[in-house]
Phi, psi and omega in degrees: 000128182288145178288148177288127180260127177280124181302142178276122182275137176292139178299138182278142176278146175285349181276144177291159179299133178092355182284164172281160171298157183301318180294319179295320179296315180295320180296321181293316177296316176306314183292314183294317179293321178296322180298323179296319181289325175300314178298319182298316183289319181287338181305321180299318179287325181290327183272340186304320180297343185253323183234005177079183179244115182207173175299322179299321179297308183292324176299316180297317181296312181298315180296318180296314181295321177295323175297317178298319179299315180296313180294319180296320178295320181292307183293320180297320179294318179293321178295322180292328177288328184273330185223149180302125180301334179301328179278341188264327193299311180299306178301324180296318179292318178301315179297320177300319176294318179298315181293328174298315175299317186292343174301330182290307177295329176300315179294319181295323183274315186272326186306311182299339184261354180275160175273187180245017175280170187299316183297320181292322180295315178297318179301311183295318180299313180296318181300321186272325195236348181295316184295309180296326178294321179295310184294314180295329180283347176284346183294318185300310178295330177294314179296319179302312180299319182295329187271344185282122177259329180201167178297336179295338183263355188306311184300311184290320180293308181298317181295315182292322180286326175297317178296322179295319178294317179296320180297321178297319179296318180296313180299315182296323180299309182289319182293319180291312184292322184266333187242297187299310183298330180275336186261330188227149171296157186291317183297311175302326179294318178294320178299315179294321178298315179299320176301314179298316180298314183295318180298313177300319179296317179295322178297315179293321179302317180289321186281327188255333188265141176286327176277144188233060177269035185296332181299315179298318178298319179294322179296313178299320180296317179297321178296317180293322180295318178298318179296316182291318184289336180266355179294139185288148174252141180279358188260133164277322177227135173248110179270183178292343186236345189203161167267114188248136177223137175255122181248134177274133178290120180295332181269351182215099186305335180265001179273137180226137174249139174257115179254125176246120185058244184249016183231144174279115187261334183206156174222131178228146172256116185298337183260348186213093181290350178273352179281122184243104183281325182283136178302318184288335172293322178295323177293321174305313180298323179299330178278317187286319187303320179275001181298130182253352178281177183108205184281176183296334179260015180088002181291150183236149168259115190238135173250126181247116178268103187106133186240305188051241181273004179058044184288310185288324172304325178292327176297315180297318179299324181283325185267337177230077182305142182092351177291155175247140178232124172249125184249130174257114183228128186284334189254102180296331179290329176295319178301316180295321176299317179298324179286322185276328188237347186240017173071020180283128173237120180274152182204183176299330182270348180223102185236158179232134170252122180268126181154171178294128186298323181302322178285317183295328180302328184292338185265002183269153182282135177295158175055042186244353188229141174277334185211132171241130182245122176262110180216044179260132181224139169244098188074234185264000184224157174292133174308128189303327186286357174255011185247350194276166181298330178295321178288317181298324176296321177294322178295319176302321181290332181284337182278149169289171187303325182255020182285164182235138170254127182235128188228134176262126176228153176247127180202167179201191181062235178273009178054042183302318180289314181302318180292322178293322178294321176295318179299324178291317176297326183299335180290342187235346183232144182274337185237124183232152173207163177215136174257117183254169179299165187306326184288350179102188184236146352286153180280148183271356181218155179300133181202164176284132173240144179251119178260137183235141179211140181202156176276347178239165179303138180289153179294163177288121186248131176246122183250133177297134186305323184284346182266332181168183182228125178272119180282142174291170180301319179293318179293325177295318178297320175294325180297318181296311171048052175069024180295156183288152175272136180274130182230162181303330181268359176197099180218075184281064185299313183299323182284327182283326186279138172253091188230031179270000000 
């Protein structure tokens, strides 16, 4: 008689019936969380042509995306409790991809009409990016609900999926910032991201859901993709730092303007480098023309912090032959645009160092320059790390004893930033002056002001009345009026400046 054989039981899975494998669940949360961070990083570049690049812009983007993550986690969790997550995951991802695409036409249509004040920036950010961030952030609680088999598993399931989502966000941050943003324009990147999200969503919709309306989802997706891909872009060139456009002057066929994001940064006349269209360039010339220091023939050694189209160095080269100009410009692609479309020719006397000026300044020889010009801008304000007393001390060391530092700033209202910048210069230079708009100081509207500093008395400067008003030394001291000194540990340039 044969012995009774006990059937061998298959090992039971810890996962509830219908759940994804542990690896697939983690990968899905990793992917959805990473997609949100890709959108967050690219949002700054996509919005810059309409509202500029400022602390307010990045604050709005970060706040909006965090709000989307919070709302998405809440709503996604409630939906997962009310309906099987297997039915929700695919459609949710498809909708997230569609909304990611729709951010592009929203920006193209609404962006040109919004202002650049804080409320307008927040409004545009929410309109374009709150919805996709919310929908994509709903994926994580849905996956978590799907994976939970019992209360005994809550800690490990929630913890592992939370770690996967955070890992996806970290990976997307570094990959987008270091690779995608440098290799591809932002709009094609968003289009490609949306395609990936929609494809994954349709696959999950087909694999997990008993109902099969994927055709309708695909039709909507194709329509949204067509709308997004046909939306106009304001950029001729998208560099690592800006949306760049070269505009031809309708009144002067040889005139060219370089527009970075939403501001005109330079104007050059291809046939006449001495033509200065910008008011503040004419003020620069009012300071430089009477300078008697430099070489025996009046040539100057000039350091330019900020380049754009390199317009003013070309003026110096034309009016003071034999002068040398070194330009520090962070955006190498802008330099290439200037060479290809704006007539820039580099030589031994006109050179460009590409890189952050704060870093490049450290490698320059002390006592080497007759003139240093500060004209670097990130959006509407001077990058704060180029404004502090630590930087001004380094600039003083680069100047010869009779050298001049000349700085372009934009401010208005009570001129809080301009006065703080002068107070900072006062720590290193004995002689200060400021050229304010024609109406006097403080100006009631944002405008360019020219700050001057030297260790010796400044040359006699004559300013055309329509371009500005040069304050006397006594008036400049009253203008500063105890303003704060900008330091590396506290330089609230964006908050002090009224430049909208």
